N, C-alpha and C positions, 0 to 999 in steps of 0.2 A: 349143584354140580353132580353129574353122574359119577359113580364110583369108577366106571370104566376109564374116565379121563385121568384118573390117578395111576393108571397102569401103563408101562412103557416097555419097549424092547431095545436093548443096547445096540442091536445090529440094524434097526430100522432107521436109515439115514434121512427119512422124511419127517421124523419125529423130533421135537424139541425146537428151541430157538437157535437159529444158525448164526454164527459169527465167524468171520475170517480174521484170525489173530495176527498172522504174518504170512509171508510167501510160503506156501506149502503146509501151512498150519491152520486147521479149522476146528471148530467145536460146535457141539449141540448142547444147549443148556436147559436144565430142568430145575425150576425154582420152587421152593416151598416156603413156609413161613419162617423156619428157623435154620434151614440148611439149603444148599444148592449143589446139584451135580452138574459136571461138565465133562462130556465125552470128547476128548481131544484126539484128533488124527494128525500125525506128522508124516509127511512124505519122506522118502529116503534122504538122509542127511539134512533134512529141514531143521531149522532152529527158530525158537521163539525169541522174543526180545527180553533182555534182562529187565525185570520189573519188580515192584513190591506193592503190597496193599495191606490195610489193617486187619483184614479177616484171616483167621486161621485156615490153613489148607492142608488137606490130606490128599495123597495121590497113590494110585496103584497102576503098575504097568500091566496092561491087559494083553498086549501083543508086541512083538518086535524087540528091539533093544534100544538103549538110549544112554546118554550121559545126563545126569541131573546136576545142574549147576545150582548150588545153594550156598548163600553167603560167599565165602572165599574158597569153597571146595567144589571139586568135580568128581562125582561118584557114578561109576558104571552101574546101570540097573538092567535086570532081565525080567522076563515075564514072571509075574507073581510077586515081585518086590513091591513094597509100599513104604511110604515115608510121610512125615509130618513137617510142614513148614509153618513156623510161628508167624504171627502177623508182623509186617514190616521188614521181613528178611528178604533181600534181593534173591531172585531165582529165575530159572528158565530151564528148558530141555533142548537137547540136541539129539536128533534121531540117528540110529545106526543105518547100515546100508539097506535094510529091508523096511525102513520106516518104523513107526511106533504108534500105539494107541494107548491112551492114558485115561483113567477115570479120576477126575479131581472132585473133591468134596470140600465145600466152603461153609464156614459157619462164623458169623451169620452170612446170609446171601450177599453177594457183591452187587451194589446198586447199579453199577455200569454194565453188568451182565444181564439185567432184566429187560434190555431192549436190544433189538437187532442192531448190527453195526459192524465195525471192524476195530482191530487193535485190542490191546490188553487193558486199556483204561489207565490206571495209575502207573507211573514209572519209578 
């Protein structure tokens, strides 16, 4: 494998494995051996589906504003905020009026995110 194949740009929308997660919510996925990155774009006021999975997840809000629903809490997040979601904790995001872009990091990689498709996988 060429070393160049290991380099990516977060703004290159043609890079990564594309998935449509919900109406107005898409992601580009980059999988490694021990971790996985997901660049999620939410349109204005778009919302994901409440779901959970066994993998630990970290997220950072790159752009926009959102409400992070995690467990039984709703927490407003702004650009630069980041959070940890332990495995099997129900969670989702609801974008603000300008939409949002989130970088999610999973460990280990989520098997259902290793192939193109749609949806969040586990619920």
